[in-house]
C-alpha positions as CSV (number, residue, x, y, z in Angstrom):
1,M,-101.8,-5.1,-26.8
2,R,-104.3,-3.0,-24.9
3,I,-103.8,0.6,-26.0
4,N,-106.6,3.2,-26.3
5,T,-106.2,6.8,-27.5
6,S,-105.2,8.1,-24.0
7,T,-102.6,5.3,-23.3
8,G,-101.4,5.6,-26.8
9,R,-100.5,9.2,-26.3
10,T,-98.9,8.4,-23.0
11,L,-96.9,5.7,-24.5
12,A,-95.6,8.0,-27.3
13,H,-94.5,10.6,-24.8
14,L,-92.8,8.1,-22.5
15,V,-90.9,6.5,-25.4
16,G,-89.9,10.1,-26.3
17,A,-88.7,10.7,-22.8
18,M,-86.7,7.4,-22.9
19,D,-85.1,8.3,-26.2
20,S,-84.1,11.7,-25.0
21,K,-82.9,10.3,-21.6
22,R,-85.3,12.4,-19.6
23,A,-86.8,11.4,-16.3
24,V,-90.6,11.5,-15.9
25,T,-92.8,12.0,-12.9
26,L,-95.7,9.5,-12.9
27,R,-99.0,9.6,-11.0
28,Y,-99.5,5.9,-10.6
29,V,-102.5,4.0,-9.4
30,A,-101.6,0.6,-7.9
31,A,-103.8,-2.5,-8.2
32,D,-105.3,-1.8,-4.7
33,G,-106.2,1.8,-5.7
34,R,-103.4,3.6,-3.8
35,V,-102.1,6.5,-5.7
36,S,-98.4,7.4,-5.6
37,R,-96.0,9.9,-7.3
38,R,-92.9,8.3,-8.8
39,V,-89.9,9.9,-10.6
40,V,-88.8,7.3,-13.1
41,E,-85.9,7.1,-15.6
42,V,-87.6,5.0,-18.3
43,H,-85.3,2.4,-19.9
44,A,-87.8,0.0,-21.6
45,V,-91.3,-0.4,-22.8
46,E,-92.5,-4.0,-23.0
47,V,-95.7,-6.0,-23.6
48,T,-96.5,-8.8,-21.1
49,A,-97.8,-12.2,-22.0
50,S,-101.2,-11.1,-20.9
51,G,-101.1,-8.1,-23.3
52,D,-100.4,-5.3,-20.8
53,V,-98.0,-2.6,-21.9
54,V,-95.5,-1.9,-19.1
55,V,-92.8,0.8,-18.6
56,R,-89.6,-0.4,-16.9
57,G,-87.2,2.0,-15.4
58,W,-85.2,3.2,-12.4
59,C,-87.5,4.5,-9.7
60,R,-85.8,7.2,-7.7
61,R,-88.2,6.7,-4.8
62,R,-87.5,3.0,-4.4
63,G,-83.9,3.1,-5.6
64,E,-84.3,0.1,-7.9
65,V,-85.7,-1.0,-11.2
66,R,-89.5,-1.1,-11.1
67,T,-92.3,-1.9,-13.6
68,F,-95.3,0.2,-14.1
69,R,-98.4,-0.8,-16.1
70,L,-99.2,1.9,-18.7
71,D,-102.9,1.8,-18.1
72,R,-102.3,2.7,-14.4
73,V,-100.5,5.9,-15.2
74,S,-103.1,8.6,-14.6
75,H,-100.8,11.6,-15.3
76,F,-97.2,12.2,-16.2
77,R,-94.7,15.1,-16.6
78,I,-91.4,14.9,-18.5
79,H,-88.5,16.6,-16.9
80,R,-86.3,19.0,-18.8
81,A,-83.0,17.7,-17.3
82,P,-81.6,14.4,-18.5
83,H,-81.1,11.4,-16.3
84,L,-78.8,11.8,-13.3
85,A,-76.8,8.7,-14.1
86,D,-76.1,6.6,-17.1
87,Y,-78.0,3.6,-15.8
88,R,-77.8,0.3,-17.6
89,A,-80.4,-2.4,-17.1
90,P,-79.0,-5.5,-15.4
91,V,-77.9,-8.3,-17.7
92,T,-79.3,-11.7,-16.9
93,P,-76.8,-14.4,-17.7
94,V,-77.9,-17.2,-20.0
95,A,-77.5,-20.8,-18.8
96,D,-74.2,-22.4,-19.9
97,S,-76.0,-25.3,-21.6
98,V,-77.5,-22.8,-24.1
99,T,-74.3,-20.8,-24.9
100,T,-71.0,-21.7,-26.3
101,D,-68.0,-19.5,-26.2
102,D,-65.9,-20.7,-29.0
103,G,-65.7,-17.2,-30.6
104,D,-67.7,-18.1,-33.7
105,V,-71.2,-16.9,-34.4
106,V,-73.3,-19.9,-35.1
107,A,-76.6,-18.2,-36.2
108,V,-78.3,-14.9,-35.9
109,Q,-82.0,-14.4,-36.2
110,P,-84.5,-11.8,-35.0
111,W,-86.5,-12.7,-31.9
112,T,-90.1,-11.9,-32.7
113,S,-92.2,-14.6,-31.0
114,A,-92.7,-12.6,-27.8
115,Y,-95.1,-10.1,-29.4
116,T,-97.6,-9.6,-32.1
117,L,-98.9,-6.3,-33.4
118,A,-102.6,-6.0,-34.3
119,A,-103.8,-3.4,-36.7
């Protein structure tokens, strides 16, 4: 993961906003350098395969779920009011060849291969 002191603080605050269900206003710099202001209801923080930390949430401007790279957030403000709606992230169905629906749990194990934490 690529986190410096500044993005680490930003990450901590955005996770806090997510936990308290508060929207955030982001000043976001796109890959082409364009700057935009987005009001986002944060629902997940993820690490990509390339090691980028991304924030996923409902973008009120676009009216859809969007992904924002943390290192491109130049400023943020946490709103006092909670989210407008109780949004749930879309569920992606798993292929039938992978799942069985016989009602019995076959095995449960944590999924940890998608990320590694470095000290």
